N, C-alpha and C positions, 0 to 999 in steps of 0.2 A: 615532168616539170617543163620540158622544152615546149610541149604543146600549149601549156598555159601562157608562157611568154610569147610564143608565136601568135596565139589568138589575140592577145592584148595588143601586140604591135600592129597586126593586120587591121583590127577593129579601129584603132586610133588613127591609122593612116587613111582608111577608106570610107569611114562613116562619120557623119556629123553627130554632134552631141545628143540630139533627141533619139537617134536610132542606136547609139552605141550599146546601151545596156542590153537590148534584145539581141543585137548582133554579136556581142561578146559571148553570150550564152550559146548561140548557134555555132560560132566559130570554135569555142571550146569543145562542144560536143563533137563536131566533125573531125577536128584534129586529134582528139583523144581516141575516137573510134579507129581512125587510121593508124595511129601509133600503137594501140592495143593489138591490132591484127599483125602489124609489122613485127613488133617485139615477140609476140607469141610464136609467129612463124619462124623467126630467127632462132628461137629456142626449141624447135622441134615439135611444137604443138600443131595440131590440125586447126585451122582457122576458117571461120565462116561468117558471112553476112547474111542474115535471114530477114525476111519481111515480117513486120508486125502484123498482128491480127486484131482488129480489122486493118486492112492495108492502108498505107499512107506513110510509112517510115520503115526503117531497118534497124537492126541491132547486131552487134558483133558478139561472137562467142568463140571460145577456143577449148580444146579438149585433148586429152590423151587417155586412152583406156576408158575407164569409167568415171573419170574426174573431169568436170566441166567448169569453165570460168567465164563469167560475163562481167560487164561493167554496169555499176549502178549509175543513176543520173547524178549530175553534179548538184550538190546542195550546200547550204551554209552550215550544216550540222552533220554529225556522223550517225544519224538515225537510219533505219532501213530505208531503201529507195522506194519510190512511188510504186505501188503494187499494180503494175500493168499486167495485161494478160500473159505476155511472154515471160515476165519475171515470175509470176505466180506458177506458171507451168514448170519452169526450171527449178524454182525453189521447192516445189513439191517432191523433188527427188530426195530431199533431206528429211522426209517424214519419219524415217527410221531413227533419226537422231533424237526425236522427242518421245519420251516414254508414253505409251498408251495405257489407259486404265480400261481393261476389258471387263465387261460384265458377263454374267453366265449365259445370257441368251444372245449376245452380240455375235454375229457371224462375220464381222469385218476381218479381212485377211490382213496379216501382218505385212507392213510395207517391205519392199525389197531393200536389202542392205548392200547392194552391189554398185550403187551410184552415189555421187556426191556433187553438189553444186556450190561453188564459191563465187564471190563477187569482188571485183576490184572497186575500192571505195576511194573516191577523190572528192574532197570538199573545198569550197572556195571561201575566202574571207568576205565579210560583209561590212559595208560602211564606206563613207566617202574617203576616209583617210587610209583605207586598207590597200595593201599592195596586190593589185588585181592581176599582176603578171606571175604570181606564185600561188600554188595550191596551199590551203590551210592544213590539209591532212591527206596522206596517201596510205592506204592500208589494204589488207585482205580480210574479208569476212565470210562467215558461213551463216546464211540467214535461216531462221526457222521456216518450216514448210509453208506457213501462212504469211510470211514476211512481216510478222508483228514485232519481231525482235532479232537481235543477233545471237546466235549460239556462241560464236566467238568472233571477235574483231580485234585485230592486232595491227599496229602501225608497221609499215613496210621496213623501217629501220630495225625494229625488233626481230622481224622475221629474217632479215639479212644477217643480223648478228648471230642468230642461231645457226644459220647455214655456215657463216664464217667460223664459228666455234667448232662445228663438225669437221670442216675442211682442215682447220689448224690441227685438230686432234689426230686426223688421219696422217698428216704430213710431218708431224713432230716425231723425230726418230726416238725410239725407245733407247734408253741407255743400256748398253750391253753390260751384263754382270761382270764385275771386276773380280778376277780370280787372284787371290792372294795366297801365294805358296808359303807354306810353313817352312821357314829356314832355321828354326830353332834346333839346336843340337843339345841333346841331354848331356849334362856333365855331372859327374858325381862330386859331391862336396868332400873336401878333405877334412878329416877329423882333426881335432886340436892337437893330437899327438903326432900328426904329420903322415899317418898311414891312410890309405884309401878307405872308402866308406865301408 
């Protein structure tokens, strides 16, 4: 969120109105890329900035083990990102998540199940009266292998709530069982004639 606010402030201070729309998009992209790498690195992920193919740009990605995370382009909706070459290459890791219908003569190998690609999804408000200093949506998604749809897309607050619930459950002390000692003493009733039982 800070990157959106910073991009809005820089754009309004440095550029005149005709250039602001294009420069706001560029500033958001640059600041979000830098923040993405910084936050990922601070949380122990390996971070990288790779060149696009064909050359002319770069994109950031982070990973740990066999799970990889990259950033989708900023859009005014939460649909899948623009299917660039690098996004197609990364999303193809998720091929194993989509069930395949094999025919008897097909010799296609089953895709590897040891890797996963997720994407950070950030969308922007659209319109003249929108608050351009704030993102409309922040979430994590797992795209289909062909980038045609999301297998799952959840807002970040829902993911954080799940993490918080797990942490709370771990930290909540279990109540120790209370041992209640039986202090009852058996007593024989007296018979009406006054003699013992």
